[in-house]
N, C-alpha and C positions, 0 to 999 in steps of 0.2 A: 917568347912565343908559347902559346898554350898547346899542350898535347891533347889528343882526343880523350885521354883519361881525365885531364883537368876539366874539360867541358862536361863530361859525364858526371864527374864528382860534383860540380857546381849545380847541374840540373837535379841530381839526386838530393842535394842539400836544400834547394828551393822546394822540391816536392815534399821533403820531410818536414820543412817548416810549415807548409800549407796543411799537410795532413795532421801536424801537431795540433792545429786549431780544432780539429774535429775529435781528437783522441784525449784531450786533457779533461780531467774530471770537472773542473770549474773554470770557465773562460774568464779572462780579464775583463774589466769594465769597459775598456775601449780596445778596438782592433784597428790595425792599419789596413790599407786598401787591399793588399794581397790576401789577408786573412778574411776581410769582409767579402771579397769575391768568392773565397772558398765556402764560407757560410751560406751565401746566397746562391751558389751554383753557377756563377758567371766567370768569365775569364778576367784576368787582372786588368787588361786594357778596356774592358767594358765599364769599369767603375767610373771613369771620367765621363763616359757617355751618360750614365745614370745621374751623375752630378749635374751635368749640363742641362739635362731634361728636368731637373729639380725633383727627381724621384728619390735621391739620396742627399742628405745634408751632412757635411762633415762637422765635427765638433769644433767649437771656437770659430776663429776667422782666419783660416790658413791662407797664405799667399798662393796665387794661382799655380806656381810651380813647386810649392812646398809639399811636404808629406801630409797626408790626410788621415785622420782617425775618426772612427765612427763608434757610436754607442752600441755595445753588444746587445743590450735589451731591445733596441729598435731593430737591429739586424735580425734578431730571432723572431720578432713579430712579423717583419716583412717576409722572412723565409717560410712562415706558416700561413701567409695570406695569399690565396690563389688569385684574387683580383689584382693585387699589387704585382705579383709575379707575372701575370698575363701582360699588364701594362709595361713592365720593365723589359720583358722579353720582346715585345712588339717594338718598343723604342730602339732597343739594341739592334734588332734585325733590320728595321727600317733605316737606321743610321748607316749600317755597313752596306746595305743595298744601294743607298745613294752614293756613298763613297766609291764603291766598286763600279757603279755605272759611270761616274766621272772619270775613273781611271781608264775604263774601256773606251770612252769617248775621246780622251786625250791620245790614246794609243792609235785609235782608228783615224783621227784627223790627218796626221802626216801622210798616211797612205793615200788619202783622197787628193792631196795637192800635187800638181805635176812638178 
C-alpha cells in the first residue's frame, strides 16, 4: 500500500520530468506525449484529443494504445502559432464540454424515472 509520501514523491517526480522538458538547453528530436503537452501548454490527456482531431500527428505509425512520440520542431512551431493554438484550444474545450454534458445527462436520467 502506498503511503501519502509515496504519492507525493511520484507526483513530484512527474512534475520534475515535465519541467525538465522546459529547462534543458537543447531538446531531443522527439518528445513523448507528456513532454509534448508541456511544450504546447495542454494537459497530458488532451494530447489524445488533439490526435483524434488530426491537429497533432505522432511520428511513425504507433498502435492505438502504444506510446506516441512527436517531432520537437513541429511542436515548437505549433506552440508559436496563435491560429493553431486557437483551433487546438477550441477542439479540446468542445470535446470536454460534450463529454461532461453526456455525464450530466446520464446522471440526471435515473432521477427522472420512477
